[in-house]
Backbone as JSON Lines, residues from 0, in Angstrom:
{"i":0,"aa":"M","n":[0.29,-0.94,0.25],"ca":[-0.04,0.37,0.2],"c":[1.13,1.3,-0.1]}
{"i":1,"aa":"L","n":[0.6,2.46,-0.8],"ca":[0.91,3.19,-0.67],"c":[0.58,4.94,0.02]}
{"i":2,"aa":"T","n":[0.88,5.57,0.75],"ca":[0.18,6.03,1.78],"c":[0.73,7.67,1.52]}
{"i":3,"aa":"I","n":[0.35,8.9,0.8],"ca":[0.66,9.92,0.98],"c":[-0.24,10.69,1.47]}
{"i":4,"aa":"I","n":[0.46,11.29,2.45],"ca":[-0.1,12.27,3.31],"c":[0.63,14.51,3.19]}
{"i":5,"aa":"I","n":[-0.78,14.47,2.63],"ca":[0.02,16.18,2.11],"c":[-1.03,17.15,2.72]}
{"i":6,"aa":"T","n":[-0.04,18.49,3.79],"ca":[0.01,19.24,4.24],"c":[-0.06,20.18,3.58]}
{"i":7,"aa":"K","n":[-0.4,20.99,4.55],"ca":[0.22,23.37,3.62],"c":[1.65,23.38,3.89]}
{"i":8,"aa":"T","n":[2.02,21.68,4.83],"ca":[3.56,22.25,5.22],"c":[4.64,21.65,4.66]}
{"i":9,"aa":"F","n":[4.01,19.89,4.43],"ca":[5.24,18.48,4.26],"c":[4.27,17.4,4.09]}
{"i":10,"aa":"I","n":[4.52,17.01,2.37],"ca":[4.34,15.77,2.34],"c":[5.32,14.41,2.78]}
{"i":11,"aa":"I","n":[4.22,13.3,2.98],"ca":[5.09,12.53,3.94],"c":[4.4,11.42,2.56]}
{"i":12,"aa":"M","n":[5.43,10.18,2.2],"ca":[5.42,9.64,1.67],"c":[5.62,7.99,2.23]}
{"i":13,"aa":"Y","n":[4.82,6.66,2.71],"ca":[5.04,5.79,3.43],"c":[4.64,5.06,2.31]}
{"i":14,"aa":"N","n":[5.41,3.91,2.11],"ca":[4.99,2.73,1.37],"c":[5.7,1.3,2.21]}
{"i":15,"aa":"F","n":[4.61,0.25,3.43],"ca":[4.58,-0.24,4.08],"c":[2.99,-1.23,3.36]}
{"i":16,"aa":"N","n":[2.8,-2.14,4.12],"ca":[1.98,-3.17,4.17],"c":[1.47,-2.81,5.62]}
{"i":17,"aa":"L","n":[-0.04,-2.4,5.99],"ca":[-0.45,-2.21,7.15],"c":[-1.43,-3.17,7.92]}
{"i":18,"aa":"T","n":[-1.77,-3.33,8.54],"ca":[-2.53,-4.28,9.65],"c":[-3.81,-3.46,9.2]}
{"i":19,"aa":"N","n":[-4.87,-4.46,9.77],"ca":[-5.77,-3.98,9.65],"c":[-6.98,-3.01,10.56]}
{"i":20,"aa":"N","n":[-6.14,-2.93,11.95],"ca":[-6.14,-1.41,12.7],"c":[-5.54,-0.17,12.5]}
{"i":21,"aa":"V","n":[-4.68,-0.15,11.49],"ca":[-4.29,0.81,10.94],"c":[-4.53,1.39,9.84]}
{"i":22,"aa":"Q","n":[-4.99,0.53,9.25],"ca":[-5.89,0.81,8.09],"c":[-7.18,1.03,8.2]}
{"i":23,"aa":"Y","n":[-8.27,0.82,8.71],"ca":[-9.41,1.62,9.47],"c":[-9.01,3.01,10.33]}
{"i":24,"aa":"Y","n":[-7.43,2.92,10.7],"ca":[-7.56,4.19,11.61],"c":[-7.3,5.06,10.38]}
{"i":25,"aa":"L","n":[-6.7,4.7,9.18],"ca":[-6.24,5.75,8.27],"c":[-7.44,6.16,7.2]}
{"i":26,"aa":"K","n":[-8.77,5.28,7.52],"ca":[-9.74,5.46,6.53],"c":[-10.54,6.45,7.29]}
{"i":27,"aa":"K","n":[-10.56,6.25,8.6],"ca":[-10.77,6.86,9.53],"c":[-10.65,8.81,9.21]}
{"i":28,"aa":"L","n":[-9.19,8.6,9.51],"ca":[-8.32,10.11,9.07],"c":[-8.85,10.4,7.8]}
{"i":29,"aa":"I","n":[-9.59,9.49,6.5],"ca":[-9.72,10.12,5.64],"c":[-11.32,10.62,5.43]}
{"i":30,"aa":"T","n":[-11.86,10.34,6.43],"ca":[-12.7,10.13,6.26],"c":[-13.39,11.78,7.54]}
{"i":31,"aa":"Y","n":[-11.87,12.3,8.01],"ca":[-12.22,13.13,8.67],"c":[-11.08,13.98,8.22]}
{"i":32,"aa":"S","n":[-10.69,14.13,7.26],"ca":[-9.73,15.03,6.63],"c":[-10.42,16.46,6.07]}
{"i":33,"aa":"T","n":[-9.68,17.3,6.77],"ca":[-10.1,18.92,6.51],"c":[-9.5,19.23,4.42]}
{"i":34,"aa":"K","n":[-9.62,21.05,4.61],"ca":[-9.0,21.12,3.66],"c":[-7.72,21.88,3.69]}
{"i":35,"aa":"N","n":[-7.51,21.84,4.75],"ca":[-5.46,21.67,5.17],"c":[-5.12,20.7,5.41]}
{"i":36,"aa":"T","n":[-5.24,19.6,5.44],"ca":[-4.87,17.77,5.37],"c":[-5.52,17.42,4.57]}
{"i":37,"aa":"L","n":[-5.02,16.59,3.03],"ca":[-5.74,16.01,2.45],"c":[-5.11,14.9,2.56]}
{"i":38,"aa":"I","n":[-5.41,13.77,2.21],"ca":[-4.57,12.29,2.86],"c":[-5.18,11.17,1.61]}
{"i":39,"aa":"Y","n":[-4.32,10.8,1.04],"ca":[-4.45,9.73,-0.13],"c":[-3.84,8.69,0.38]}
{"i":40,"aa":"V","n":[-4.95,7.16,0.31],"ca":[-4.41,6.27,-0.1],"c":[-4.83,5.37,-1.09]}
{"i":41,"aa":"I","n":[-3.93,4.93,-1.27],"ca":[-3.85,4.15,-2.64],"c":[-3.74,2.39,-2.42]}
{"i":42,"aa":"M","n":[-4.54,2.12,-2.43],"ca":[-4.66,0.08,-2.74],"c":[-3.76,-0.06,-3.38]}
C-alpha cells in the first residue's frame, strides 16, 4: 500500500504493509480530513 499525506507545509510518503487496525485508522483519517490536510490512500 502506498500512503501519501499532504498538508500545508509538508508531504509524507509511506510505502509499507499495514495491519487492519492501521487501515481502519487511515480510513477514519480520510473521513475526517479537512481542506488543510489531504490524505490519499492508494491500495
